N, C-alpha and C positions, 0 to 999 in steps of 0.2 A: 541500455538498461538492467536493471540491478540483474545477475545472474545469479540466484541466490535455491539450493537444491528446490526444485516446485515438488508440492504434494502427488500423489501418484495420481496415474494418466484418470482421466473422468469421461465418460459419454455427455456432449453436449447436447443429449434430448430431451433431460430433463433434469429440476435440480436436486442436487446430491445432500443432504442428512451429516452432518459430522458432527461426531461426536465426540470429545476427546478423551483419552483414555491413556495410561503409560506406556503401552505398546502399540502406541500409534508412529509412524516415526516425525518429528520433532516441525517440520515443516507441517503437517495435518496439522499438528498440538494450534499449532500457530493459528494456525485457518480459523480454526474451530474455534478458538476464542474470541479470536478478533469479529467472526459475526454475532458474539453477544453482544459485541458494540454498533450494532446496526437501530435506526430508530424505525421506530413502529414504517416510517413512509416519508420522502423526499427527496434529496438531489445526493447523489452517493459518487466519490471519484473516484477511480482507479488506475493508477497507474501502471504501467506495463514491468510488471514484476510476476516471476510466478506465482508467488506466495497473494499474493489481488486475481490471479485468475484463477485460483483455486478457489479467491471469496464468489467470484462470477458464477463459476459453476455451483457451488453451493447460494447461491441466490433465492430466499424465503418467492415460495408462491404469491402471488395477491396484496401488493403492499403497497403498490404506485411510485414505485422508485423511478425516480430517471435517473441513468448513471452517463456518468461523462467520461472517458476514457481515451488512453492517447494508443492502446493499444489492441494493434490486427489480433489477435489471437483471443482477446479478451470482448472485444466484438463481434469476432463470428459465433463464444459461445453464446453469447443475450441474442445477434441480432433476431434468433424464431422467437423471440416471449412477448408477446403480445400485452404484456401487465406487465414492460415494461419499456421506458421510452426510454432511449439511445442516443448519445452525441457521443461522435468520432471524431476527436479533435483530429486537424487535418495536417499537412507538414510531406518532409524529406522520411520516407521509415528506412532510420537506422537501420544494416545490415548486420545480421545475427543475432537482432533483438526483436523483431516484431513489434515495435513502435515507434510514435512519432516524433519529428522533435521538428516545430514549427517557428516560423519567426518570433518574435516578443509580446510584439504589437499583436499580432492578430491572437494570440494563445492570450495574452492578458485581456483581450477584450472579450473572448467566448467563457474567458472564466467568472469576467467581472459579469457577466448576463447570466449566467450560469445559476450563479446563488449557490452556492455549494455547500451542503449540511454538514458532511463527512467525506471524509478524504483519508486514504488508505497510501501508503507510500513505505517506501521501503529504501535502506540505508548501506551504503557498501561497509560503513566501517561508524561507528557511534561509541566518540569518545566521552566519557564520565564528563569530562574537563572542559572539552570545548565543542561539541556540540553534531552536529551528524554534517554528515562524509559520501561524497560517493567522488568516483577517481576522472569526470571526467566537466569540465567546467558550461558547457552549453546544455548537460542532462541536470545540472545545479543549479538553474538558473531557470528553466522550466520547473522543479520541482521546489523550487523557492514561490513560484508563484501560485502553485497549486496549494503549497501550507498557508503562502499568503489570503485566498480565497475561498478558507473552508475557514467551516464557522469551529468544528473542532477537527483537529488530526490526530488519526492512528498509526504508530510509527513501528511498520514488520521490520525482525532484524531476528535471523537466527544468534547463535552462541559464536561461531563462528566472525561475528562483526564485531563483538561487542570488546570493545578498550580500543579499537584500532583508529585510524584519521586518514584519509586519503588527500587527496590532491584539491579537492575542491567542495569548500563544504558551502550548502546549503540551510540551515538552523541551527538555535542554539536547544538545548531539551528545554530551557521554556516556554520554546514557541510552540510547544508540540503539548495534544494532551495524555496521550494516553503512548506508552512501548509498551508491544507484545513480544517477547522473546523464551526460550525453551529452558529448561533445568540444565543445559549444558555449562551457562554461564558461573564463569568462577566466584566464589563467596566477596572477595575484593571486589568485584567490578559488582555487584550487586548492592553490598553495601552503599558505593558511591553512586551506586542508582538510583534507589531509596531514595537520596539527600539530595537530588537533581529534577528526579521526572514527577511531576503531578499527578501520575496515574501510572503504577510500573504492575505488568501482569507478566507473570511465567509460568509456565505449564509444562 
């Protein structure tokens, strides 16, 4: 799964409040902005990337969320939360990622039954002209199902991912509702993204 720079390690013992500021690392600013996209309640999908793990650590208390994830670390952070219903998607745990990769039919069925309100996904590459990419075709298949299952999709990608394309495309920019990135994105790419993304958040 995605190996983007993660927010600073936080204790899993209690949710952490994040308020974006200019001195925060880019990853923390992206997480803080992503938290603003959360609905009051509902089913949230957090895929296996460090930025989604940051969201899990900071999920507000008492909102009656159901969290669907394929990330073992995310599940471990949320397992103690009595106010959250946790669904861990099964399959092979991919070495070095801490995330599961399951059979397409099993995952497809689980995601259809979950009725995801909002999915947070990441990308190894965001090409303004071509869409969202990852390095591994199997991972692309999983992300494709996540995007298809969600009523809304928010993509998390720091500036180092913008303007890149990799082996496997999993969605077009028109297929997602929001892209959250940081202020390190070059002006040319920003101009292209604003023209192609339904909602662009730059922090």
